[in-house]
N, C-alpha and C positions, 0 to 999 in steps of 0.2 A: 504494500500500500504506500503511495507516495507520501512524503512528509507534508504536513499542512503549514500554512503560513499565516501570520497575524496581519490583518489588513488595516492596522492602525499603529500609531506610535506606542512605544512601551508605556505601560501604565505606572502611575506613582504607587508607592506602597499602600497608601490609604485606599486608593481606588481598587487595587488588587484584592485586598481583604474585604472591601465592601462588595465586590463582585462575587467573592467566595461565599459571603453571607447569603446572597440571592440564590446561588447554586445549591448551597446546603439546605436552604428553605424548600427548594423544589424537591430534592431527594427526601427530605424529612416528611413532607406532606404525602408523597407517594408511598413511603414506607408505612406511615401511620394508616393510610388508606388500605394497605394490604392486610392489616391486622385489626383495625378498629371495628370491623364488622363482626368479629368473633363473639363479642359480648352481646351483640344484637340478635344473634340467631334465635334464642328462645322467644323474644318479643316479636320478631318478624314471622316466626313459625306460627305463633298464636294469631297473627294478623292475616298472613297470606296463605297459611297451610301448605307449605311446600313439602314434597316427599324427601326422603333421605338423600336420594340421588340429586334432586334439585338443590338441596342445601349444599352438597359438595360442589356442584357446578357454580352456585352463587359465590362460593369462596374461591373456586379454582380458576374460573374463566378469566378473571382479571390478570393474574400472573401468566396464564397460558397465552393470552394475547400479547402481553409484554414480551415473553420469551420468543414467541414466533416472529415478532416484528422488529425487535431491537436491531438486528443486523441490517434489515432493509432500511429502517429509519436512520441508522448511523450512516449508511451510504448516501441517503438522500440529504442528510445534514451537510455532508461534505460538498454537495453540489449547490444547494440553495442558501447555505449559510447556517451555522449552528445557532446563532442568536435568533435568527428569524424563525427557524423551526421550533426552538424552545418556546418562544413567546406564542407562536401559533398553537402549539401543544397545550400550553397552560390555559389558553382561552377555551380550547375544546374540552379540557379536563373539567373546567368549571361548569360548562354547559351540560356535560354528561353527568356531573354530580347532581345537577338539578333533576335530571330524568330519573336517576336512581332514588333520590330522596322521596319522590312522589310516585314511585312505581306501584301499580295496583294489583299486580299478580306476580307469581314466581317467574314466569316467562319474561315479563317486562323488566324485572330486576336483573335477571341473567343478561338480557340484552343491554341494559344500561351499564352493567359491570363490564361487558365486552367492549363497549364504546370507551369506558374509562381506561381499559387496558390499551386500546389503540391510541388514545390520546397520550397516555403515559409513555408509550414507546417512543413518542416524538421528543419527550423530555430527557429521558435517561442518557442516551448516547451523547447528547450535547453537553451535559454537565461536566463529565470527566474530560472530554476533549477540550472544552474551554479552559478548564483548570490547567491542563498540560500546556496550552498556548500562553496563558497569562503568567504562570509561575515558571520562569525559565531557569531559575537557580535550583539545582537538584535538592539541596537540603530544605529550602523553602517549599518546594513542591511536595516533598515527603510530608511535611507538616500539614499542607493543604489537603493532601489525599487522606491523611489521618482524620482530619476534621470531617471531610466528605464521608468517609466510611463510618465515623461515629454518628453522623446525622442519619445514615441509612439504618444502622443497627439500633440507635436510640429511638428512631421513629417507629421501628417494628415493635420495640419494647413498650413505647409510650401509647401505642394504639389501644390496647385494652383499658388503660387508665383513662384516656380521653373518652373512649366509648362509655366507660362506666359513669363518668361525670355527666355526660350528655343524656344517657338513658335514665339516669336518676330523675331527670326533670322533663325530658321531652320524648317523643316517639322515636322509633328506630331510624326514621329517615334523617334525623338530625346528624347522624354520623357521616352522612354525605353532604348535607347542607352546609356544614362548617367549611367545606373546601372552597365554596364560592368566594367569600370575601378574601380568603388567603390567596387564591389564584389571581384575583383582581389586583391585590397589592403586589404580587410577584410580577405581573405583567408591567405595571407602572414602574416599579423599581428597576426591573430588568431592562426596560427601554432606555433608561438613563445610565445605568451602571455597567451593563455587560458590553464587551467589545464584540465585533463581528469577525468571524474567521471562517475560512473554507479551504478545501484542498485545491491547490492551483492546477493540478492535473489529475482529476479523480478517475479518469478512464471511463469506459462504457458501463452503463448501468444494466445489469443482466437480470431481466425479468424472470427468466426461467430458473435461475438460482434462487430468487426470492420465493417463487412458487414451490420449489422443491424443499426449501427450508421449512415452510409451513406444512407441507405435505408429510414431512418427516416427524415433526413435533406433535401436531394435533392427533393423528391416529395412534401414536404410541401412548400418549396420556389417556386417550379414550379406552384403549385396549386394557390398560391397567385398571382403570376405574370400573369398566364393565365386567371384567373377569372376576375381580374381587367381590363386587356386589351381587352378581348373578351367576357366577360360575363360568367354567370354560365352555364356550359354544362357538359356532361358526362366525358370528359377528365379531367377537373378540379376536379370534385367530386371524380373520381377514384384515382387521384394522392393524394388528401387529405386523403382519406381512407387508401391508401397504406402507407403513411407517418405515420398516427396515429397508424395503426396496428404494423408497424415496431418499432415505438417508444415505444409502450406498451411492445412488445416482448423484446426490448432492456433493458428496466427498470427491467422487471421480471428476465431476465437472469443475470443482474448485481447483483441482490440480492442473487442469488444462488451461484455465483462464489466466490472462496477464494481470488482471485486477479482480481477484475473487472477493466474494463477500466475507469469507473466512480463509485465512492462510492456514490450511490444515497441517502444514509442515511444522508449525509452532509446537504441535503436540509431540513431536519427536524429542523435544527438550524435556528431560525428566523434571527439572525445577519448575518449568512452566505448567506441565500437565499435573504435577503434584499439587501446586498451589491452586489451580482451578478445581481439582478434585476436593481438596480440603475445604475450600470456600463453599462448594456445592453441598457437601455433606453437613457442614455446620448449619446452613440455612435450611436444608432438607429436614434435619432433625428438629430444629427449633419451630419452624412454622407448622410442620405436620403435627407436632404435639400441641402447640398453642391453640390451633384451630378448635380442638376438642377440649383442651384444658379449661378454657373459659366456660364452656358448657358444663363441664364437670363441677366447677365451683358453684355454679348457679343451680343446676338441676340435681346434682347428687349431694352437695353440701348445703344447699338452700340459701346461698348468698344472694344479695341484691346485685344488680349490675355494678353499682358503685363499689360495694364491698368486694366484688370479684376483681374489679380493676385495681383496687388498693392492695388486694391480696397478691397480685402479680408485681407490685412495686419493687420488691427486693431484686428481681431480675433487671428491672429498668435502671435502678440506681447502680447496680453492679456494672452494667454495660456502659453507663456514663463515666464511672470511675476509671475505666480503661484509658480515657484520654490523658489522665495524669500519670499513668504508669507505663504506657506502651513504649515510651522512649527508653526508659531504663531497662525494660525487658529486652528490647532489640539490641541495646548496647551491650548487655551482659550475656545474652544467649544467642543472638542472631535470629534470622527470620525462621529458619526451619524448626529449631527447638522451641521458639516462642509459639508458632502455630500449633505444633504438636502438643505442647503443654496446654494451650487453650482448649484444644479439642479433648484432651484427656480430662480437663476440668468439666467440660460439658457432659462427657460420658459419666463421670462420677455423680454429677448433679442429677442426670436423668435416672440413674439407678436409685439415687436418694428419693426422687419424686415417686418412683414405683413403690418404695417402701412406705413413704409418708402418706400416700393417697388412701391407705387403709387405716391410718391412725386418726384418732378423734381430734387431737390437738393440731391447730394450724401451724404452730411453731416449727414442726418438723418440715412442713412444706416450705415455709419461708427460708429455712436454712438450706434446703435443697435447691431452691431457686437462685441463690447467690452464685454458686459456681457455674450454673447454666448461663446466667446473664453475663458474668465476667468472662467466661470462656468463649462464648460466641462473640462478644465484643472484641476481645483480644485477637482471636483468630481471623475474624472478618476484617478488622482494621489492617492487620499485617499482610493478609493474602492479597488485598488489592494492590499494595505497593510491590509485593513479591511477584505478582503476575506481570506487572509492567516492567519490573527490573530484570526479569528473566529473559527478555528478548532485546535485540538491538533497538536503538532509539527510533529508527525509521519504521519499525514494526509496532510501535507503541499503540497506534490507533487500532490495529487489528487485535492486539492483546486486550485492550480496553473493551472492545465490542464483545469478545469472547467471555470476559469476566462478567460483564453485565448480563449477558444471555444466560450464563451458568447460574447466576444469582436468581433470576426470575424463573428459570426452568426448575431450579431447586424448590422454590416456593410452590409451583404448580404440582410437581411430583410429590413433594412432602405432604401436601393436603390429599392428593389422590391416593398415594400408597399407604401412608400411615393413617390417614382418615378412613380409608376403606378398611384397613385392618381393624381399627376400633369398631367399626360397624359389624364386621364379620365375627369378631370375638364376642361382641355384645350379644348378637343374636344366638350364637352357639351357647352362651352362658344362661340364656333365658330358660326359666322353668315355669311355664304358665299353666294355671288350672284349666282343666278340660271344660268347665262350664263358663268360661269367660266369653262374653258376647263377641261375635265375629268382628264388629267394628272396632271394639277396644283391643282385641287381639291384634288386628292388623296395624292399629296405631302404635302399640307397644313394640311390635316386631319391626316396624319401619324405623323408629328411632326413639331415644329417650325423650327428646324434645316433643315429638308428637304424642307420645304416651303420657307425658305430663299434662298436656292440654286435654286429653281424653279421659283421664282418671282423676278421682278426688285426691287431694294432697295427702290424706292419711290412709290411702288404699294399700293393703298388704301387697297387692300385685305391683304397685308403683314402687314400694320399698324394695321388693325383689328385683325390679328392673334397675333401680339405682345401684344395687349391689353388683348386678351383672355389668353395668356400665363402668363402675369402679374397677372391677376385675379386668375389663377390656383396656382401660387406661393404663393399668399396671403392666399388662403384657406388652402393650405398644411402647411404653416408656423403656422397658428393658430391651426391646428390639432396637429402638433408636439409640440406646446407650451402646449396644454392641456394634452397630454400624459406625457410630462416631469414634469408637475406640480403634476400629480398623483404619479409619481415616487419619487418626493421630499417628499410627504406625507408618502409614504411607507418607505423610508429611515429614516425619522424622527421617525417613530413609531417602527421600527424593529432593527435598528443598535444602539448599546450602545453609549452613548455620554459622557462617563467619559473622563475627560481631558487627552490627550495623551502626550507622550514624544515628544519633538521637533524633527522635521525631517530636520531641517536646518543643 
């Protein structure tokens, strides 16, 4: 990929950091929007009555659209200008938020979330590319990337708390409505503070590669969701084969093109592929678990939305604390050991959550959330810089696009795989009485959320369903812990651990 150029005079230090604040706000809002909906699932279930599969798609389609379109939008930004595309995307994001806030059916909400993902895909590629153009000093750029990463991780952790505060006083649509004034402020501030930049020689835009990238991602995720929820059948197998064939065709085409959407040869570098894999697993485990953890706190423990958001606060605070400590960790351990240590902490915390979910006291859950939040924040902050640093400077744009795509695909697959696993184990744990009315049986078997709406709060059947859901959460937490521990080992073995410069 050709190097990009700045189409303006170098910015003053104050202007650079002001521009970073705008870019961090864009990432923060998108990250919050990815998780703020989790707490709203019980209330929107009572209002819209979605099925368990529709609930998964409401959570999943946003990140799925992001993952599928990031590469395409990144290439488009190179041509039309990154600032222009970012401001256009922010405007579209605000309008799509209005549609989501006032959706009157599950299908309408899924459609609005899809539009949010499309709009969000125009925002993400531009943020990191602008940072790389504005911050030309390597040490300063590392600090800027650390803040950018902290905004993404902190936003994901803040989502449940923001949702809890809003849902305590307003209907579920408020978690989307809050985006509108924020995006309006972002557009106004960005118009004045952000510089414009584009690739001087972007090459030909390949529509076939764009179509193949979507044809590879969407069927694969559908195959996972469909197979876990309904079992292995022709539809799931066909989707899997379609995704694999499209993926192979995409990779082969990228190797033949002079200006590919993805430089697949980057994955031949162990440090690069290891960093991408580590970042993917960290987000996969966190978002897949959080999507149902917020429901567990409300439906199984009986917390209000605000109480559930506050209950997740230890993870939020721990992820924010990373900003103060990441520089020392890098200087003392190097990137590889820092990332591996962060993932090991996540694995430890997930195992602790599995044990604490069956305990009566919230204290044990709070203690388990701390290493999860700190570990995800630490690994995610360092992997972004490690991905970019693992390749030559002229390939940094391609590396950034891959890192962002991996992040969003991890969110989509985390919800699809771990979320579907929760549903599968929950249903297998159910032991329903034979005389339970058919409509109530169907509601309880569909999901705990729909069962809670169909049964009285003191129903013995509902109590049994809560225990089944808790058991499903414990099993899924242990699976996520095991996967994360494997990722820690891969990061330790593949990513160099030479002591790095401080990012403070």
